[in-house]
Jmol script that loads the backbone (N, CA, C; Angstrom):
load data "model"
ATOM      1  N   MET A   1     185.839 132.973  85.656  1.00  0.00           N
ATOM      2  CA  MET A   1     185.025 132.140  84.468  1.00  0.00           C
ATOM      3  C   MET A   1     185.520 132.837  83.101  1.00  0.00           C
ATOM      4  N   PRO A   2     186.115 131.679  82.377  1.00  0.00           N
ATOM      5  CA  PRO A   2     186.666 132.088  80.860  1.00  0.00           C
ATOM      6  C   PRO A   2     185.116 132.577  80.174  1.00  0.00           C
ATOM      7  N   LEU A   3     185.641 133.468  79.131  1.00  0.00           N
ATOM      8  CA  LEU A   3     184.857 133.624  78.261  1.00  0.00           C
ATOM      9  C   LEU A   3     184.049 132.652  77.241  1.00  0.00           C
ATOM     10  N   SER A   4     182.814 132.548  76.805  1.00  0.00           N
ATOM     11  CA  SER A   4     182.367 131.532  76.061  1.00  0.00           C
ATOM     12  C   SER A   4     182.750 131.901  74.818  1.00  0.00           C
ATOM     13  N   HIS A   5     182.679 130.660  73.935  1.00  0.00           N
ATOM     14  CA  HIS A   5     182.910 130.716  72.490  1.00  0.00           C
ATOM     15  C   HIS A   5     181.957 131.642  72.042  1.00  0.00           C
ATOM     16  N   ASP A   6     180.649 131.644  72.165  1.00  0.00           N
ATOM     17  CA  ASP A   6     179.643 132.705  71.538  1.00  0.00           C
ATOM     18  C   ASP A   6     179.894 133.955  71.537  1.00  0.00           C
ATOM     19  N   HIS A   7     180.461 134.452  73.259  1.00  0.00           N
ATOM     20  CA  HIS A   7     180.505 135.791  73.551  1.00  0.00           C
ATOM     21  C   HIS A   7     181.775 136.173  72.861  1.00  0.00           C
ATOM     22  N   VAL A   8     183.287 135.782  72.355  1.00  0.00           N
ATOM     23  CA  VAL A   8     184.012 135.836  71.802  1.00  0.00           C
ATOM     24  C   VAL A   8     183.506 136.308  70.286  1.00  0.00           C
ATOM     25  N   ARG A   9     182.631 135.085  69.953  1.00  0.00           N
ATOM     26  CA  ARG A   9     182.392 135.486  68.273  1.00  0.00           C
ATOM     27  C   ARG A   9     181.456 136.478  68.112  1.00  0.00           C
ATOM     28  N   THR A  10     180.900 137.105  69.149  1.00  0.00           N
ATOM     29  CA  THR A  10     179.875 138.057  68.945  1.00  0.00           C
ATOM     30  C   THR A  10     180.447 139.318  69.057  1.00  0.00           C
ATOM     31  N   THR A  11     181.443 139.329  70.049  1.00  0.00           N
ATOM     32  CA  THR A  11     182.460 140.513  70.092  1.00  0.00           C
ATOM     33  C   THR A  11     183.181 140.760  69.121  1.00  0.00           C
ATOM     34  N   VAL A  12     183.859 139.885  68.456  1.00  0.00           N
ATOM     35  CA  VAL A  12     184.650 139.546  67.364  1.00  0.00           C
ATOM     36  C   VAL A  12     183.705 140.294  65.670  1.00  0.00           C
ATOM     37  N   GLU A  13     182.558 139.990  65.800  1.00  0.00           N
ATOM     38  CA  GLU A  13     181.989 140.318  64.844  1.00  0.00           C
ATOM     39  C   GLU A  13     181.205 141.840  64.968  1.00  0.00           C
ATOM     40  N   THR A  14     180.851 141.994  66.114  1.00  0.00           N
ATOM     41  CA  THR A  14     180.619 143.753  66.376  1.00  0.00           C
ATOM     42  C   THR A  14     181.681 144.394  65.950  1.00  0.00           C
ATOM     43  N   TYR A  15     183.022 144.016  66.483  1.00  0.00           N
ATOM     44  CA  TYR A  15     184.108 144.842  66.376  1.00  0.00           C
ATOM     45  C   TYR A  15     184.148 144.739  64.522  1.00  0.00           C
ATOM     46  N   LEU A  16     184.419 143.972  63.778  1.00  0.00           N
ATOM     47  CA  LEU A  16     184.545 144.038  62.691  1.00  0.00           C
ATOM     48  C   LEU A  16     183.099 144.615  61.482  1.00  0.00           C
ATOM     49  N   ALA A  17     182.137 144.706  62.341  1.00  0.00           N
ATOM     50  CA  ALA A  17     180.770 145.734  61.651  1.00  0.00           C
ATOM     51  C   ALA A  17     181.695 147.066  62.043  1.00  0.00           C
ATOM     52  N   LEU A  18     182.113 147.416  62.992  1.00  0.00           N
ATOM     53  CA  LEU A  18     182.747 148.959  62.981  1.00  0.00           C
ATOM     54  C   LEU A  18     184.029 148.949  62.031  1.00  0.00           C
ATOM     55  N   HIS A  19     184.750 148.178  61.952  1.00  0.00           N
ATOM     56  CA  HIS A  19     186.039 148.139  61.426  1.00  0.00           C
ATOM     57  C   HIS A  19     186.050 147.091  60.040  1.00  0.00           C
ATOM     58  N   PRO A  20     185.294 146.823  59.390  1.00  0.00           N
ATOM     59  CA  PRO A  20     185.531 145.946  58.056  1.00  0.00           C
ATOM     60  C   PRO A  20     186.678 145.645  57.567  1.00  0.00           C
ATOM     61  N   CYS A  21     187.506 146.748  57.353  1.00  0.00           N
ATOM     62  CA  CYS A  21     189.049 146.576  56.902  1.00  0.00           C
ATOM     63  C   CYS A  21     189.873 145.448  57.806  1.00  0.00           C
ATOM     64  N   GLU A  22     189.588 145.167  58.818  1.00  0.00           N
ATOM     65  CA  GLU A  22     190.458 144.311  59.763  1.00  0.00           C
ATOM     66  C   GLU A  22     190.033 142.716  59.515  1.00  0.00           C
ATOM     67  N   ARG A  23     188.790 142.747  58.878  1.00  0.00           N
ATOM     68  CA  ARG A  23     188.687 141.379  58.520  1.00  0.00           C
ATOM     69  C   ARG A  23     189.828 140.264  58.241  1.00  0.00           C
ATOM     70  N   GLU A  24     190.568 140.645  57.244  1.00  0.00           N
ATOM     71  CA  GLU A  24     191.923 140.127  56.461  1.00  0.00           C
ATOM     72  C   GLU A  24     192.720 139.953  57.536  1.00  0.00           C
ATOM     73  N   GLN A  25     193.295 140.817  58.463  1.00  0.00           N
ATOM     74  CA  GLN A  25     194.364 140.658  59.531  1.00  0.00           C
ATOM     75  C   GLN A  25     193.906 139.612  60.649  1.00  0.00           C
ATOM     76  N   LEU A  26     192.551 139.725  60.503  1.00  0.00           N
ATOM     77  CA  LEU A  26     192.163 138.491  61.881  1.00  0.00           C
ATOM     78  C   LEU A  26     191.536 136.943  61.198  1.00  0.00           C
ATOM     79  N   GLY A  27     191.925 137.086  59.803  1.00  0.00           N
ATOM     80  CA  GLY A  27     191.645 135.512  59.001  1.00  0.00           C
ATOM     81  C   GLY A  27     191.904 134.583  59.898  1.00  0.00           C
ATOM     82  N   ALA A  28     193.041 134.454  60.751  1.00  0.00           N
ATOM     83  CA  ALA A  28     193.416 132.930  61.264  1.00  0.00           C
ATOM     84  C   ALA A  28     192.486 133.138  62.541  1.00  0.00           C
ATOM     85  N   PHE A  29     192.490 133.975  63.102  1.00  0.00           N
ATOM     86  CA  PHE A  29     191.645 133.768  64.460  1.00  0.00           C
ATOM     87  C   PHE A  29     190.124 133.734  63.795  1.00  0.00           C
ATOM     88  N   LEU A  30     189.714 134.327  63.139  1.00  0.00           N
ATOM     89  CA  LEU A  30     187.989 133.959  62.605  1.00  0.00           C
ATOM     90  C   LEU A  30     188.132 132.207  62.152  1.00  0.00           C
ATOM     91  N   ASP A  31     189.111 131.653  61.614  1.00  0.00           N
ATOM     92  CA  ASP A  31     189.224 130.217  61.150  1.00  0.00           C
ATOM     93  C   ASP A  31     188.865 129.451  62.156  1.00  0.00           C
ATOM     94  N   THR A  32     189.973 130.160  63.359  1.00  0.00           N
ATOM     95  CA  THR A  32     189.598 129.373  64.723  1.00  0.00           C
ATOM     96  C   THR A  32     188.457 129.277  65.189  1.00  0.00           C
ATOM     97  N   LEU A  33     187.268 130.502  65.313  1.00  0.00           N
ATOM     98  CA  LEU A  33     186.269 130.814  65.732  1.00  0.00           C
ATOM     99  C   LEU A  33     185.159 129.672  65.009  1.00  0.00           C
ATOM    100  N   GLU A  34     185.776 129.220  63.673  1.00  0.00           N
ATOM    101  CA  GLU A  34     184.457 128.501  62.678  1.00  0.00           C
ATOM    102  C   GLU A  34     185.071 127.081  63.800  1.00  0.00           C
ATOM    103  N   ARG A  35     186.020 126.425  64.241  1.00  0.00           N
ATOM    104  CA  ARG A  35     186.428 125.324  64.675  1.00  0.00           C
ATOM    105  C   ARG A  35     185.580 125.169  65.981  1.00  0.00           C
ATOM    106  N   PRO A  36     185.228 123.597  66.027  1.00  0.00           N
ATOM    107  CA  PRO A  36     184.271 123.525  67.337  1.00  0.00           C
ATOM    108  C   PRO A  36     185.315 123.245  68.501  1.00  0.00           C
ATOM    109  N   THR A  37     186.006 124.187  68.989  1.00  0.00           N
ATOM    110  CA  THR A  37     186.777 123.992  70.227  1.00  0.00           C
ATOM    111  C   THR A  37     186.316 125.129  71.169  1.00  0.00           C
ATOM    112  N   ASP A  38     187.224 124.841  72.352  1.00  0.00           N
ATOM    113  CA  ASP A  38     186.988 126.010  73.274  1.00  0.00           C
ATOM    114  C   ASP A  38     188.274 126.890  73.221  1.00  0.00           C
ATOM    115  N   ILE A  39     187.971 128.138  72.773  1.00  0.00           N
ATOM    116  CA  ILE A  39     189.016 128.925  72.337  1.00  0.00           C
ATOM    117  C   ILE A  39     189.651 129.613  73.664  1.00  0.00           C
ATOM    118  N   ALA A  40     189.011 129.588  74.717  1.00  0.00           N
ATOM    119  CA  ALA A  40     189.452 129.722  76.064  1.00  0.00           C
ATOM    120  C   ALA A  40     190.606 129.558  76.811  1.00  0.00           C
ATOM    121  N   ARG A  41     190.729 127.939  76.236  1.00  0.00           N
ATOM    122  CA  ARG A  41     191.792 126.841  76.521  1.00  0.00           C
ATOM    123  C   ARG A  41     193.241 127.436  76.181  1.00  0.00           C
ATOM    124  N   PRO A  42     193.960 127.282  76.782  1.00  0.00           N
ATOM    125  CA  PRO A  42     195.409 127.708  76.231  1.00  0.00           C
ATOM    126  C   PRO A  42     195.748 126.831  75.171  1.00  0.00           C
ATOM    127  N   ARG A  43     196.746 127.799  74.351  1.00  0.00           N
ATOM    128  CA  ARG A  43     197.309 126.993  73.249  1.00  0.00           C
ATOM    129  C   ARG A  43     196.358 126.390  71.932  1.00  0.00           C
ATOM    130  N   VAL A  44     195.306 127.035  72.058  1.00  0.00           N
ATOM    131  CA  VAL A  44     194.126 126.932  70.597  1.00  0.00           C
ATOM    132  C   VAL A  44     194.857 127.538  69.547  1.00  0.00           C
ATOM    133  N   LEU A  45     195.159 128.431  69.938  1.00  0.00           N
ATOM    134  CA  LEU A  45     195.548 129.433  68.346  1.00  0.00           C
ATOM    135  C   LEU A  45     196.902 128.775  68.067  1.00  0.00           C
ATOM    136  N   ALA A  46     197.004 128.552  66.832  1.00  0.00           N
ATOM    137  CA  ALA A  46     198.181 127.876  66.464  1.00  0.00           C
ATOM    138  C   ALA A  46     199.331 128.900  66.246  1.00  0.00           C
ATOM    139  N   ALA A  47     199.222 130.204  66.201  1.00  0.00           N
ATOM    140  CA  ALA A  47     200.099 131.227  66.382  1.00  0.00           C
ATOM    141  C   ALA A  47     201.088 131.358  67.876  1.00  0.00           C
ATOM    142  N   GLU A  48     200.007 130.527  68.714  1.00  0.00           N
ATOM    143  CA  GLU A  48     200.953 130.709  70.450  1.00  0.00           C
ATOM    144  C   GLU A  48     201.736 129.745  70.365  1.00  0.00           C
ATOM    145  N   HIS A  49     202.761 130.304  71.327  1.00  0.00           N
ATOM    146  CA  HIS A  49     203.945 129.748  71.328  1.00  0.00           C
ATOM    147  C   HIS A  49     204.447 130.183  72.900  1.00  0.00           C
ATOM    148  N   GLY A  50     204.694 128.958  73.407  1.00  0.00           N
ATOM    149  CA  GLY A  50     204.974 128.755  74.901  1.00  0.00           C
ATOM    150  C   GLY A  50     206.245 128.684  75.169  1.00  0.00           C
ATOM    151  N   CYS A  51     206.475 129.011  76.564  1.00  0.00           N
ATOM    152  CA  CYS A  51     208.268 128.561  76.668  1.00  0.00           C
ATOM    153  C   CYS A  51     208.393 127.297  77.195  1.00  0.00           C
TER     154      CYS A  51
END
end "model"
wireframe off; spacefill off
backbone 0.3
color backbone group
């Protein structure tokens, strides 16, 4: 079973609460979390490259 969008967001926000200096480096990923899309699907992230 893939992780839910809400679970990923909660995990990332928990991580960032402990490591706030990482927010800038995770900017593109955080932007992706703002979009209404299934981030568990392959090739959702813009930086991902396939063969």
